[in-house]
NUNU-335686 format. One record per atom (N, C-alpha, C): residue in three letters; atom name; x, y, z. Coordinates in steps of 0.1 Angstrom, whole numbers. Layout:
BEGIN
R   r  a     x     y     z
R ALA CA     X     Y     Z
...
END
This chain:
BEGIN
R   r  a     x     y     z
R UNK  N  1088  1239  1073
R UNK CA  1075  1243  1078
R UNK  C  1064  1233  1074
R UNK  N  1068  1223  1067
R UNK CA  1059  1213  1063
R UNK  C  1061  1200  1071
R UNK  N  1067  1201  1083
R UNK CA  1069  1189  1091
R UNK  C  1056  1182  1095
R UNK  N  1046  1190  1099
R UNK CA  1033  1184  1103
R UNK  C  1027  1176  1091
R UNK  N  1028  1183  1080
R UNK CA  1022  1176  1068
R UNK  C  1029  1163  1064
R UNK  N  1042  1164  1064
R UNK CA  1050  1152  1061
R UNK  C  1047  1140  1071
R UNK  N  1046  1144  1084
R UNK CA  1043  1135  1095
R UNK  C  1029  1129  1093
R UNK  N  1019  1137  1089
R UNK CA  1005  1133  1087
R UNK  C  1005  1123  1075
R UNK  N  1011  1127  1064
R UNK CA  1011  1118  1053
R UNK  C  1017  1105  1056
R UNK  N  1027  1105  1064
R UNK CA  1033  1092  1068
R UNK  C  1024  1084  1076
R UNK  N  1016  1090  1085
R UNK CA  1007  1083  1094
R UNK  C   995  1078  1085
R UNK  N   991  1085  1075
R UNK CA   980  1080  1066
R UNK  C   983  1068  1058
R UNK  N   996  1065  1056
R UNK CA  1000  1054  1048
R UNK  C   996  1041  1055
R UNK  N   987  1033  1049
R UNK CA   983  1021  1055
R UNK  C   972  1022  1065
R UNK  N   968  1034  1068
R UNK CA   958  1036  1078
R UNK  C   944  1031  1074
R UNK  N   937  1025  1082
R UNK CA   923  1021  1079
R UNK  C   913  1031  1085
R UNK  N   902  1032  1079
R UNK CA   891  1041  1083
R UNK  C   879  1033  1086
R UNK  N   873  1034  1098
R UNK CA   862  1026  1102
R UNK  C   849  1035  1100
R UNK  N   839  1029  1094
R UNK CA   826  1036  1092
R UNK  C   815  1027  1098
R UNK  N   808  1032  1108
R UNK CA   797  1024  1113
R UNK  C   785  1023  1103
R UNK  N   778  1012  1104
R UNK CA   766  1010  1096
R UNK  C   754  1009  1105
R UNK  N   744  1018  1104
R UNK CA   733  1019  1113
R UNK  C   723  1008  1109
R UNK  N   716  1002  1119
R UNK CA   705   993  1117
R UNK  C   692  1002  1115
R UNK  N   682   996  1109
R UNK CA   670  1003  1108
R UNK  C   662  1003  1121
R UNK  N   650  1008  1121
R UNK CA   643  1010  1133
R UNK  C   638   996  1139
R UNK  N   639   986  1131
R UNK CA   636   972  1136
R UNK  C   648   964  1139
R UNK  N   660   970  1138
R UNK CA   672   963  1141
R UNK  C   678   955  1130
R UNK  N   675   959  1118
R UNK CA   680   951  1106
R UNK  C   691   959  1099
R UNK  N   701   952  1094
R UNK CA   712   958  1086
R UNK  C   710   955  1071
R UNK  N   713   965  1063
R UNK CA   712   964  1048
R UNK  C   724   955  1043
R UNK  N   720   946  1034
R UNK CA   730   938  1027
R UNK  C   727   937  1012
R UNK  N   736   934  1004
R UNK CA   734   932   990
R UNK  C   743   921   984
R UNK  N   737   913   975
R UNK CA   744   902   969
R UNK  C   755   908   960
R UNK  N   767   903   962
R UNK CA   779   908   954
R UNK  C   779   902   940
R UNK  N   771   892   936
R UNK CA   771   887   923
R UNK  C   765   898   913
R UNK  N   773   901   903
R UNK CA   769   912   894
R UNK  C   756   909   887
R UNK  N   752   896   884
R UNK CA   740   893   877
R UNK  C   728   892   887
R UNK  N   730   895   899
R UNK CA   719   894   909
R UNK  C   718   908   917
R UNK  N   727   911   926
R UNK CA   727   923   934
R UNK  C   714   925   941
R UNK  N   709   914   947
R UNK CA   697   914   954
R UNK  C   698   921   967
R UNK  N   689   930   971
R UNK CA   690   938   983
R UNK  C   681   931   994
R UNK  N   687   929  1006
R UNK CA   679   923  1017
R UNK  C   685   929  1030
R UNK  N   679   924  1041
R UNK CA   683   929  1054
R UNK  C   685   917  1063
R UNK  N   694   918  1073
R UNK CA   696   907  1083
R UNK  C   695   914  1096
R UNK  N   690   906  1106
R UNK CA   690   911  1120
R UNK  C   704   913  1125
R UNK  N   706   925  1131
R UNK CA   719   929  1136
R UNK  C   724   919  1146
R UNK  N   716   915  1156
R UNK CA   721   905  1166
R UNK  C   724   892  1160
R UNK  N   716   887  1150
R UNK CA   719   875  1144
R UNK  C   731   875  1135
R UNK  N   734   887  1129
R UNK CA   746   889  1121
R UNK  C   758   887  1130
R UNK  N   757   891  1142
R UNK CA   769   889  1151
R UNK  C   770   875  1157
R UNK  N   758   869  1160
R UNK CA   758   857  1168
R UNK  C   756   844  1160
R UNK  N   749   845  1148
R UNK CA   746   833  1140
R UNK  C   754   832  1127
R UNK  N   755   843  1120
R UNK CA   762   843  1107
R UNK  C   777   841  1110
R UNK  N   784   835  1100
R UNK CA   798   833  1101
R UNK  C   806   842  1091
R UNK  N   819   844  1094
R UNK CA   827   852  1085
R UNK  C   830   845  1072
R UNK  N   830   832  1072
R UNK CA   834   824  1060
R UNK  C   824   824  1049
R UNK  N   811   823  1053
R UNK CA   800   822  1042
R UNK  C   787   829  1046
R UNK  N   782   836  1036
R UNK CA   769   842  1036
R UNK  C   763   839  1023
R UNK  N   750   836  1023
R UNK CA   743   832  1010
R UNK  C   733   842  1006
R UNK  N   731   844   993
R UNK CA   721   853   988
R UNK  C   707   847   990
R UNK  N   697   853   995
R UNK CA   684   847   997
R UNK  C   677   845   983
R UNK  N   682   852   973
R UNK CA   675   850   960
R UNK  C   682   840   951
R UNK  N   695   841   949
R UNK CA   702   833   939
R UNK  C   712   822   946
R UNK  N   714   823   959
R UNK CA   722   814   967
R UNK  C   737   816   964
R UNK  N   741   828   958
R UNK CA   755   830   957
R UNK  C   762   830   971
R UNK  N   774   824   972
R UNK CA   781   823   985
R UNK  C   793   831   984
R UNK  N   796   839   995
R UNK CA   808   847   996
R UNK  C   810   850  1011
R UNK  N   823   854  1015
R UNK CA   826   858  1028
R UNK  C   818   870  1033
R UNK  N   816   871  1046
R UNK CA   807   882  1051
R UNK  C   812   896  1047
R UNK  N   825   898  1045
R UNK CA   830   912  1041
R UNK  C   826   916  1028
R UNK  N   820   908  1020
R UNK CA   816   911  1006
R UNK  C   801   915  1004
R UNK  N   794   917  1015
R UNK CA   780   919  1014
R UNK  C   775   933  1017
R UNK  N   784   943  1016
R UNK CA   780   957  1017
R UNK  C   772   961  1005
R UNK  N   763   970  1007
R UNK CA   755   975   996
R UNK  C   763   985   988
R UNK  N   758   988   976
R UNK CA   765   998   967
R UNK  C   765  1011   974
R UNK  N   753  1015   980
R UNK CA   753  1028   987
R UNK  C   762  1028   999
R UNK  N   763  1017  1006
R UNK CA   773  1017  1018
R UNK  C   787  1019  1013
R UNK  N   791  1012  1002
R UNK CA   804  1013   997
R UNK  C   807  1028   993
R UNK  N   797  1034   986
R UNK CA   799  1048   982
R UNK  C   801  1057   994
R UNK  N   793  1054  1004
R UNK CA   794  1062  1017
R UNK  C   807  1060  1023
R UNK  N   812  1048  1024
R UNK CA   825  1045  1030
R UNK  C   836  1052  1023
R UNK  N   836  1051  1010
R UNK CA   847  1058  1002
R UNK  C   846  1073  1004
R UNK  N   834  1079  1004
R UNK CA   833  1093  1006
R UNK  C   838  1097  1020
R UNK  N   834  1089  1030
R UNK CA   839  1092  1044
R UNK  C   854  1091  1045
R UNK  N   860  1081  1039
R UNK CA   874  1079  1040
R UNK  C   881  1091  1033
R UNK  N   876  1095  1022
R UNK CA   882  1107  1015
R UNK  C   881  1119  1024
R UNK  N   869  1121  1030
R UNK CA   867  1132  1039
R UNK  C   878  1133  1050
R UNK  N   880  1121  1057
R UNK CA   889  1120  1068
R UNK  C   904  1124  1063
R UNK  N   907  1118  1051
R UNK CA   921  1121  1046
R UNK  C   922  1136  1043
R UNK  N   912  1142  1037
R UNK CA   913  1156  1034
R UNK  C   913  1164  1047
R UNK  N   906  1160  1057
R UNK CA   906  1167  1070
R UNK  C   919  1167  1076
R UNK  N   926  1155  1076
R UNK CA   939  1153  1082
R UNK  C   949  1162  1075
R UNK  N   949  1162  1062
R UNK CA   959  1170  1054
R UNK  C   956  1185  1057
R UNK  N   943  1189  1057
R UNK CA   940  1203  1059
R UNK  C   944  1208  1073
R UNK  N   942  1199  1082
R UNK CA   946  1203  1096
R UNK  C   961  1204  1098
R UNK  N   968  1195  1091
R UNK CA   983  1195  1091
R UNK  C   988  1208  1085
R UNK  N   982  1212  1074
R UNK CA   986  1225  1067
R UNK  C   984  1236  1077
R UNK  N   972  1236  1083
R UNK CA   969  1247  1092
R UNK  C   979  1248  1104
R UNK  N   982  1236  1109
R UNK CA   991  1235  1120
R UNK  C  1005  1240  1116
R UNK  N  1009  1236  1104
R UNK CA  1022  1241  1099
R UNK  C  1023  1256  1097
R UNK  N  1011  1261  1092
R UNK CA  1011  1276  1090
R UNK  C  1011  1283  1103
R UNK  N  1005  1278  1113
R UNK CA  1005  1284  1126
R UNK  C  1019  1284  1132
R UNK  N  1026  1273  1131
R UNK CA  1039  1272  1137
R UNK  C  1049  1281  1129
R UNK  N  1047  1282  1116
R UNK CA  1055  1291  1107
R UNK  C  1054  1305  1112
R UNK  N  1041  1309  1114
R UNK CA  1038  1323  1118
R UNK  C  1044  1326  1132
R UNK  N  1044  1316  1140
R UNK CA  1049  1319  1154
R UNK  C  1064  1320  1154
R UNK  N  1071  1315  1144
R UNK CA  1085  1316  1144
R UNK  C  1091  1329  1137
R UNK  N  1082  1336  1132
R UNK CA  1086  1349  1125
R UNK  C  1090  1359  1135
R UNK  N  1101  1366  1133
R UNK CA  1105  1377  1142
R UNK  C  1095  1389  1142
R UNK  N  1093  1395  1153
R UNK CA  1082  1404  1155
R UNK  C  1086  1418  1149
R UNK  N  1099  1422  1151
R UNK CA  1103  1436  1147
R UNK  C  1111  1436  1134
R UNK  N  1110  1426  1125
R UNK CA  1117  1425  1113
R UNK  C  1112  1435  1103
R UNK  N  1121  1441  1094
R UNK CA  1117  1450  1084
R UNK  C  1108  1443  1074
R UNK  N  1111  1430  1071
R UNK CA  1103  1422  1062
R UNK  C  1096  1411  1070
R UNK  N  1083  1410  1069
R UNK CA  1076  1400  1076
R UNK  C  1068  1391  1067
R UNK  N  1067  1379  1070
R UNK CA  1059  1369  1062
R UNK  C  1050  1361  1071
R UNK  N  1039  1357  1065
R UNK CA  1029  1349  1072
R UNK  C  1022  1339  1062
R UNK  N  1017  1329  1068
R UNK CA  1011  1319  1060
R UNK  C   997  1317  1065
R UNK  N   987  1315  1055
R UNK CA   973  1313  1059
R UNK  C   967  1302  1050
R UNK  N   960  1293  1056
R UNK CA   953  1282  1049
R UNK  C   938  1285  1050
R UNK  N   932  1286  1039
R UNK CA   917  1288  1038
R UNK  C   910  1276  1033
R UNK  N   897  1276  1036
R UNK CA   888  1265  1031
R UNK  C   892  1251  1035
R UNK  N   888  1242  1027
R UNK CA   892  1228  1030
R UNK  C   883  1221  1040
R UNK  N   885  1208  1042
R UNK CA   877  1200  1051
R UNK  C   884  1199  1064
R UNK  N   877  1201  1075
R UNK CA   884  1200  1088
R UNK  C   880  1187  1096
R UNK  N   869  1181  1091
R UNK CA   864  1169  1099
R UNK  C   873  1157  1097
R UNK  N   877  1151  1108
R UNK CA   886  1139  1108
R UNK  C   879  1127  1114
R UNK  N   866  1127  1115
R UNK CA   858  1116  1120
R UNK  C   848  1112  1110
R UNK  N   843  1099  1110
R UNK CA   834  1095  1100
R UNK  C   819  1095  1105
R UNK  N   810  1097  1096
R UNK CA   796  1096  1099
R UNK  C   790  1082  1095
R UNK  N   781  1077  1103
R UNK CA   776  1063  1100
R UNK  C   768  1063  1087
R UNK  N   768  1051  1081
R UNK CA   759  1049  1069
R UNK  C   745  1047  1073
R UNK  N   736  1055  1068
R UNK CA   722  1054  1072
R UNK  C   715  1041  1067
R UNK  N   706  1036  1074
R UNK CA   698  1024  1070
R UNK  C   688  1028  1059
R UNK  N   685  1019  1050
R UNK CA   674  1021  1040
R UNK  C   661  1018  1047
R UNK  N   650  1020  1040
R UNK CA   637  1018  1046
R UNK  C   635  1004  1050
R UNK  N   626  1003  1060
R UNK CA   622   989  1065
R UNK  C   616   981  1054
R UNK  N   620   968  1054
R UNK CA   613   958  1044
R UNK  C   602   951  1052
R UNK  N   591   949  1046
R UNK CA   579   944  1052
R UNK  C   579   929  1054
R UNK  N   585   922  1045
R UNK CA   585   907  1046
R UNK  C   596   902  1055
R UNK  N   593   899  1067
R UNK CA   603   894  1077
R UNK  C   602   879  1078
R UNK  N   614   872  1077
R UNK CA   614   857  1077
R UNK  C   624   852  1088
R UNK  N   620   841  1094
R UNK CA   630   835  1103
R UNK  C   632   821  1098
R UNK  N   645   817  1096
R UNK CA   649   804  1091
R UNK  C   644   793  1100
R UNK  N   638   783  1094
R UNK CA   633   772  1102
R UNK  C   645   762  1106
R UNK  N   656   764  1100
R UNK CA   668   756  1103
R UNK  C   677   762  1114
R UNK  N   682   774  1111
R UNK CA   691   781  1120
R UNK  C   685   792  1129
R UNK  N   673   796  1126
R UNK CA   666   806  1134
R UNK  C   670   820  1131
R UNK  N   679   822  1121
R UNK CA   683   836  1118
R UNK  C   671   843  1112
R UNK  N   671   857  1114
R UNK CA   660   865  1109
R UNK  C   666   874  1098
R UNK  N   658   875  1088
R UNK CA   661   884  1077
R UNK  C   649   890  1070
R UNK  N   650   900  1062
R UNK CA   639   907  1056
R UNK  C   641   909  1041
R UNK  N   631   908  1033
R UNK CA   633   910  1019
R UNK  C   621   918  1013
R UNK  N   622   922  1001
R UNK CA   611   927   993
R UNK  C   607   916   983
R UNK  N   595   912   982
R UNK CA   590   902   973
R UNK  C   592   888   978
R UNK  N   602   881   974
R UNK CA   604   867   978
R UNK  C   618   864   982
R UNK  N   620   853   989
R UNK CA   633   848   993
R UNK  C   633   833   992
R UNK  N   643   827   987
R UNK CA   643   812   986
R UNK  C   653   805   995
R UNK  N   664   813  1000
R UNK CA   674   807  1007
R UNK  C   677   815  1020
R UNK  N   682   808  1030
R UNK CA   685   815  1042
R UNK  C   699   821  1041
R UNK  N   702   834  1043
R UNK CA   715   840  1041
R UNK  C   725   835  1052
R UNK  N   721   830  1063
R UNK CA   730   825  1073
R UNK  C   735   811  1071
R UNK  N   726   802  1067
R UNK CA   730   788  1065
R UNK  C   728   783  1051
R UNK  N   721   790  1042
R UNK CA   720   786  1028
R UNK  C   708   776  1026
R UNK  N   701   772  1036
R UNK CA   691   762  1034
R UNK  C   679   767  1026
R UNK  N   674   759  1017
R UNK CA   662   762  1009
R UNK  C   650   757  1016
R UNK  N   641   766  1020
R UNK CA   629   762  1027
R UNK  C   618   759  1017
R UNK  N   614   747  1015
R UNK CA   604   743  1005
R UNK  C   591   749  1009
R UNK  N   588   750  1022
R UNK CA   575   755  1026
R UNK  C   574   770  1023
R UNK  N   585   778  1026
R UNK CA   584   792  1023
R UNK  C   584   795  1008
R UNK  N   592   787  1000
R UNK CA   592   788   986
R UNK  C   578   786   980
R UNK  N   571   776   985
R UNK CA   558   772   980
R UNK  C   548   784   983
R UNK  N   549   788   996
R UNK CA   540   799  1000
R UNK  C   543   812   991
R UNK  N   555   815   989
R UNK CA   559   826   980
R UNK  C   553   824   966
R UNK  N   554   812   961
R UNK CA   550   810   947
R UNK  C   535   812   946
R UNK  N   527   807   956
R UNK CA   513   809   956
R UNK  C   509   824   957
R UNK  N   517   831   965
R UNK CA   515   845   967
R UNK  C   518   853   954
R UNK  N   528   849   947
R UNK CA   531   856   934
R UNK  C   520   853   924
R UNK  N   515   841   923
R UNK CA   504   837   914
R UNK  C   492   846   917
R UNK  N   489   847   930
R UNK CA   477   855   934
R UNK  C   479   869   931
R UNK  N   491   874   932
R UNK CA   494   888   929
R UNK  C   492   890   914
R UNK  N   497   880   906
R UNK CA   495   881   891
R UNK  C   480   882   887
R UNK  N   472   873   894
R UNK CA   458   872   891
R UNK  C   451   886   895
R UNK  N   455   891   907
R UNK CA   448   903   912
R UNK  C   452   915   904
R UNK  N   463   915   897
R UNK CA   468   927   889
R UNK  C   462   927   875
R UNK  N   454   918   872
R UNK CA   449   917   858
R UNK  C   442   930   853
R UNK  N   433   936   862
R UNK CA   426   948   858
R UNK  C   435   960   856
R UNK  N   445   960   864
R UNK CA   455   971   863
R UNK  C   463   970   850
R UNK  N   467   957   847
R UNK CA   474   954   835
R UNK  C   466   957   822
R UNK  N   453   953   823
R UNK CA   444   955   811
R UNK  C   443   970   809
R UNK  N   440   978   820
R UNK CA   438   992   818
R UNK  C   450   999   812
R UNK  N   462   995   817
R UNK CA   475  1002   813
R UNK  C   478   998   798
R UNK  N   476   986   795
R UNK CA   479   981   781
R UNK  C   469   986   771
R UNK  N   456   987   775
R UNK CA   446   993   766
R UNK  C   449  1007   762
R UNK  N   454  1015   772
R UNK CA   457  1029   769
R UNK  C   470  1030   761
R UNK  N   480  1021   763
R UNK CA   493  1022   757
R UNK  C   493  1015   743
R UNK  N   487  1003   742
R UNK CA   488   995   730
R UNK  C   475   992   723
R UNK  N   464   993   730
R UNK CA   451   990   724
R UNK  C   444   978   731
R UNK  N   431   976   728
R UNK CA   424   966   735
R UNK  C   428   952   732
R UNK  N   431   950   719
R UNK CA   435   936   715
R UNK  C   447   931   722
R UNK  N   458   940   723
R UNK CA   470   936   729
R UNK  C   467   934   744
R UNK  N   459   942   750
R UNK CA   456   941   764
R UNK  C   449   928   768
R UNK  N   439   924   760
R UNK CA   432   911   762
R UNK  C   441   899   760
R UNK  N   449   900   750
R UNK CA   459   889   747
R UNK  C   468   887   758
R UNK  N   473   898   764
R UNK CA   483   897   775
R UNK  C   476   892   788
R UNK  N   464   896   790
R UNK CA   457   892   802
R UNK  C   453   877   801
R UNK  N   449   873   790
R UNK CA   446   858   788
R UNK  C   459   850   790
R UNK  N   470   855   785
R UNK CA   483   848   787
R UNK  C   486   847   802
R UNK  N   484   858   810
R UNK CA   487   859   824
R UNK  C   479   848   831
R UNK  N   466   847   828
R UNK CA   458   837   835
R UNK  C   463   823   832
R UNK  N   466   820   819
R UNK CA   471   807   815
R UNK  C   484   803   822
R UNK  N   493   813   824
R UNK CA   506   810   830
R UNK  C   504   808   845
R UNK  N   493   813   851
R UNK CA   490   810   865
R UNK  C   488   795   868
R UNK  N   482   789   858
R UNK CA   480   774   860
R UNK  C   493   767   859
R UNK  N   501   770   849
R UNK CA   514   764   848
R UNK  C   523   767   860
R UNK  N   523   779   865
R UNK CA   531   783   877
R UNK  C   526   775   889
R UNK  N   513   773   891
R UNK CA   508   766   902
R UNK  C   512   752   903
R UNK  N   510   745   891
R UNK CA   514   731   891
R UNK  C   529   729   893
R UNK  N   537   737   887
R UNK CA   551   736   889
R UNK  C   555   739   903
R UNK  N   549   749   910
R UNK CA   552   752   924
R UNK  C   548   740   933
R UNK  N   537   734   930
R UNK CA   533   722   939
R UNK  C   542   710   936
R UNK  N   546   708   924
R UNK CA   556   697   921
R UNK  C   569   699   929
R UNK  N   574   711   928
R UNK CA   587   714   935
R UNK  C   585   713   950
R UNK  N   574   717   955
R UNK CA   571   716   969
R UNK  C   570   701   974
R UNK  N   563   693   966
R UNK CA   562   679   970
R UNK  C   576   672   969
R UNK  N   583   675   958
R UNK CA   597   669   957
R UNK  C   606   673   969
R UNK  N   604   685   974
R UNK CA   612   689   985
R UNK  C   608   682   998
R UNK  N   595   681  1000
R UNK CA   590   674  1012
R UNK  C   593   659  1012
R UNK  N   593   654  1000
R UNK CA   595   639   998
R UNK  C   609   634  1000
R UNK  N   619   644  1001
R UNK CA   633   640  1001
R UNK  C   636   630  1012
R UNK  N   629   631  1023
R UNK CA   631   622  1034
R UNK  C   625   608  1033
R UNK  N   618   606  1022
R UNK CA   611   593  1020
R UNK  C   616   585  1008
R UNK  N   626   591  1000
R UNK CA   631   584   989
R UNK  C   631   594   977
R UNK  N   634   588   965
R UNK CA   634   596   952
R UNK  C   622   592   944
R UNK  N   613   602   941
R UNK CA   601   599   934
R UNK  C   605   598   919
R UNK  N   596   591   911
R UNK CA   598   590   897
R UNK  C   598   604   890
R UNK  N   604   605   879
R UNK CA   605   618   872
R UNK  C   591   625   870
R UNK  N   589   637   874
R UNK CA   577   645   872
R UNK  C   564   638   878
R UNK  N   567   629   888
R UNK CA   555   622   894
R UNK  C   545   631   900
R UNK  N   549   642   906
R UNK CA   540   651   912
R UNK  C   533   661   903
R UNK  N   535   659   890
R UNK CA   527   666   880
R UNK  C   514   658   877
R UNK  N   514   646   882
R UNK CA   502   637   880
R UNK  C   495   635   893
R UNK  N   482   638   894
R UNK CA   475   638   906
R UNK  C   475   624   912
R UNK  N   471   614   905
R UNK CA   469   600   911
R UNK  C   483   594   915
R UNK  N   493   596   907
R UNK CA   506   591   910
R UNK  C   512   598   922
R UNK  N   511   611   923
R UNK CA   515   618   934
R UNK  C   508   614   947
R UNK  N   495   613   946
R UNK CA   487   609   958
R UNK  C   491   595   963
R UNK  N   494   586   954
R UNK CA   498   572   957
R UNK  C   512   572   964
R UNK  N   521   581   960
R UNK CA   534   581   966
R UNK  C   532   586   980
R UNK  N   524   596   983
R UNK CA   522   601   997
R UNK  C   515   590  1005
R UNK  N   506   582   999
R UNK CA   499   572  1006
R UNK  C   509   562  1011
R UNK  N   519   558  1003
R UNK CA   529   549  1008
R UNK  C   538   555  1019
R UNK  N   541   568  1017
R UNK CA   551   574  1026
R UNK  C   544   578  1039
R UNK  N   532   583  1038
R UNK CA   525   589  1050
R UNK  C   513   581  1055
R UNK  N   508   572  1046
R UNK CA   496   564  1050
R UNK  C   483   571  1045
R UNK  N   485   583  1040
R UNK CA   473   591  1035
R UNK  C   477   597  1021
R UNK  N   467   597  1012
R UNK CA   468   603   999
R UNK  C   460   616   999
R UNK  N   459   622   988
R UNK CA   452   635   987
R UNK  C   438   636   992
R UNK  N   431   624   991
R UNK CA   417   624   996
R UNK  C   416   626  1011
R UNK  N   428   626  1018
R UNK CA   428   629  1032
R UNK  C   424   644  1035
R UNK  N   428   652  1025
R UNK CA   427   667  1027
R UNK  C   417   673  1017
R UNK  N   414   666  1007
R UNK CA   404   672   997
R UNK  C   392   663   995
R UNK  N   381   668   994
R UNK CA   369   660   991
R UNK  C   369   655   977
R UNK  N   360   646   973
R UNK CA   360   640   960
R UNK  C   357   651   949
R UNK  N   348   660   952
R UNK CA   346   671   943
R UNK  C   358   680   941
R UNK  N   365   682   952
R UNK CA   377   691   951
R UNK  C   388   684   943
R UNK  N   389   671   945
R UNK CA   399   663   938
R UNK  C   396   663   923
R UNK  N   383   662   920
R UNK CA   379   663   905
R UNK  C   382   676   899
R UNK  N   380   687   907
R UNK CA   383   700   902
R UNK  C   398   702   900
R UNK  N   406   697   909
R UNK CA   421   697   908
R UNK  C   425   690   896
R UNK  N   419   678   893
R UNK CA   423   671   881
R UNK  C   420   679   868
R UNK  N   409   686   868
R UNK CA   405   694   856
R UNK  C   416   705   854
R UNK  N   420   712   865
R UNK CA   429   723   864
R UNK  C   443   717   860
R UNK  N   447   706   865
R UNK CA   459   699   860
R UNK  C   459   696   846
R UNK  N   448   690   841
R UNK CA   447   687   827
R UNK  C   447   699   818
R UNK  N   441   710   823
R UNK CA   441   722   815
R UNK  C   456   727   814
R UNK  N   463   726   825
R UNK CA   477   730   824
R UNK  C   485   721   814
R UNK  N   482   708   814
R UNK CA   489   699   805
R UNK  C   485   703   790
R UNK  N   472   706   788
R UNK CA   468   709   774
R UNK  C   474   722   769
R UNK  N   475   732   778
R UNK CA   482   744   774
R UNK  C   496   742   771
R UNK  N   503   734   779
R UNK CA   517   732   777
R UNK  C   521   723   765
R UNK  N   512   714   761
R UNK CA   515   705   750
R UNK  C   506   705   738
R UNK  N   495   712   739
R UNK CA   485   712   728
R UNK  C   481   726   724
R UNK  N   488   736   729
R UNK CA   485   750   727
R UNK  C   470   753   732
R UNK  N   465   745   741
R UNK CA   452   747   746
R UNK  C   441   741   738
R UNK  N   444   734   728
R UNK CA   433   728   719
R UNK  C   429   715   725
R UNK  N   416   714   727
R UNK CA   410   702   734
R UNK  C   411   690   725
R UNK  N   416   679   731
R UNK CA   416   666   723
R UNK  C   408   655   732
R UNK  N   407   644   726
R UNK CA   399   633   733
R UNK  C   406   629   746
R UNK  N   419   630   747
R UNK CA   426   626   759
R UNK  C   422   635   770
R UNK  N   421   648   767
R UNK CA   417   658   778
R UNK  C   404   655   783
R UNK  N   394   652   774
R UNK CA   380   650   778
R UNK  C   380   637   787
R UNK  N   387   627   783
R UNK CA   388   614   790
R UNK  C   394   616   804
R UNK  N   406   622   804
R UNK CA   413   623   817
R UNK  C   408   633   827
R UNK  N   401   643   822
R UNK CA   396   654   831
R UNK  C   382   651   835
R UNK  N   374   645   826
R UNK CA   360   643   828
R UNK  C   353   656   826
R UNK  N   359   666   820
R UNK CA   353   679   817
R UNK  C   345   678   804
R UNK  N   332   678   805
R UNK CA   324   677   793
R UNK  C   319   690   788
R UNK  N   324   701   793
R UNK CA   320   714   789
R UNK  C   327   718   776
R UNK  N   336   710   771
R UNK CA   343   713   759
R UNK  C   341   702   749
R UNK  N   342   705   736
R UNK CA   342   695   725
R UNK  C   356   694   719
R UNK  N   360   683   714
R UNK CA   373   681   707
R UNK  C   374   692   697
R UNK  N   386   699   696
R UNK CA   389   709   687
R UNK  C   387   723   692
R UNK  N   380   725   703
R UNK CA   378   738   709
R UNK  C   391   742   716
R UNK  N   392   755   719
R UNK CA   404   759   727
R UNK  C   399   763   741
R UNK  N   407   759   751
R UNK CA   404   762   765
R UNK  C   403   777   767
R UNK  N   395   781   776
R UNK CA   394   795   781
R UNK  C   396   794   796
R UNK  N   408   800   801
R UNK CA   411   800   815
R UNK  C   405   812   821
R UNK  N   396   810   830
R UNK CA   389   821   837
R UNK  C   396   824   850
R UNK  N   393   836   856
R UNK CA   398   840   869
R UNK  C   394   829   879
R UNK  N   382   824   878
R UNK CA   378   814   887
R UNK  C   386   801   887
R UNK  N   392   798   875
R UNK CA   400   786   875
R UNK  C   413   788   883
R UNK  N   419   800   882
R UNK CA   431   803   890
R UNK  C   428   804   905
R UNK  N   416   810   908
R UNK CA   412   810   922
R UNK  C   410   796   928
R UNK  N   404   787   920
R UNK CA   402   774   924
R UNK  C   415   766   926
R UNK  N   424   768   917
R UNK CA   437   761   918
R UNK  C   444   766   930
R UNK  N   445   779   933
R UNK CA   452   784   944
R UNK  C   446   779   957
R UNK  N   433   778   958
R UNK CA   426   773   970
R UNK  C   429   759   973
R UNK  N   428   751   962
R UNK CA   431   736   963
R UNK  C   445   733   967
R UNK  N   455   740   960
R UNK CA   469   737   963
R UNK  C   473   742   977
R UNK  N   467   753   981
R UNK CA   469   758   994
R UNK  C   464   748  1005
R UNK  N   453   743  1003
R UNK CA   447   734  1012
R UNK  C   455   721  1013
R UNK  N   458   716  1001
R UNK CA   466   703  1000
R UNK  C   480   705  1006
R UNK  N   486   717  1002
R UNK CA   500   720  1007
R UNK  C   500   721  1022
R UNK  N   490   727  1029
R UNK CA   489   728  1043
R UNK  C   488   714  1049
R UNK  N   480   705  1044
R UNK CA   478   692  1049
R UNK  C   491   684  1048
R UNK  N   498   685  1037
R UNK CA   511   678  1036
R UNK  C   522   683  1045
R UNK  N   522   696  1047
R UNK CA   531   703  1056
R UNK  C   530   697  1070
R UNK  N   517   696  1075
R UNK CA   515   691  1088
R UNK  C   519   676  1089
R UNK  N   515   669  1079
R UNK CA   517   655  1079
R UNK  C   532   651  1079
R UNK  N   540   660  1072
R UNK CA   555   658  1071
R UNK  C   562   664  1083
R UNK  N   555   670  1092
R UNK CA   561   676  1104
R UNK  C   568   689  1101
R UNK  N   564   697  1091
R UNK CA   570   709  1087
R UNK  C   562   721  1092
R UNK  N   551   719  1099
R UNK CA   543   730  1104
R UNK  C   549   738  1115
END
């Protein structure tokens, strides 16, 4: 009476279960980095996943971990797949038991003194899978300047998941955007920390945030220039941390230095912000004679400590953005 069950169990051996994965309303599929120390969530365009991506290699937009395309299911998709596979197996077994019970009952003699019947109750009857639902739409949509694949992230992305290329332009833009977000969140941070830890801790943290904005900005522009400059040679170590040296390198490579895109007053302001960053990194912000000489900033005396204001961060962002745009166009990356 268990012939159908035995047959079903045999058919289930080695059987694969397919589960569809739905795209979101914009046509993007959910993916997740398989590296345990990253697990970055992102989306890829469904059509590009079929036509541009390869089975051999996909790259994480955040950490550039490389793995075959079959390894990029999200944790939620894997959970759903396992659940649906188990549901199908339970359904097949349950239906086989019901079929066996029905056949057993049909074979029983009708006028026998003793009669037996079999009944199967409960259990799962479904033997088909339901698709994995898509997560919410991600607002930051990106198209790779190298392979044209489209993907979407939350926050930032540094690498194309289809070809692995690092876009120096996109990375620089993201860096400036993060610095601006850090600057704009100062009031929220101050309010929250004042309530949680007190006014002193709040002011100390906000001051540190403003100071790191200068460091982050200079570092972002250095990496941006180094990336753009790859087609022109290898620059000296940390050359783009120094205004004049960096400008001269571009003048040789492109025929124009920073004065092409910034006025003399803007260049002087940029030098001051760069010198402030240098002082914070190497002198704990304590003004020395070298700072006064190199920056031309006479608002401080030797021995004082720098005060980085919101206006300093805004000025640096404006100047780096303007200079970065000019270099992008000049290098043919616009």
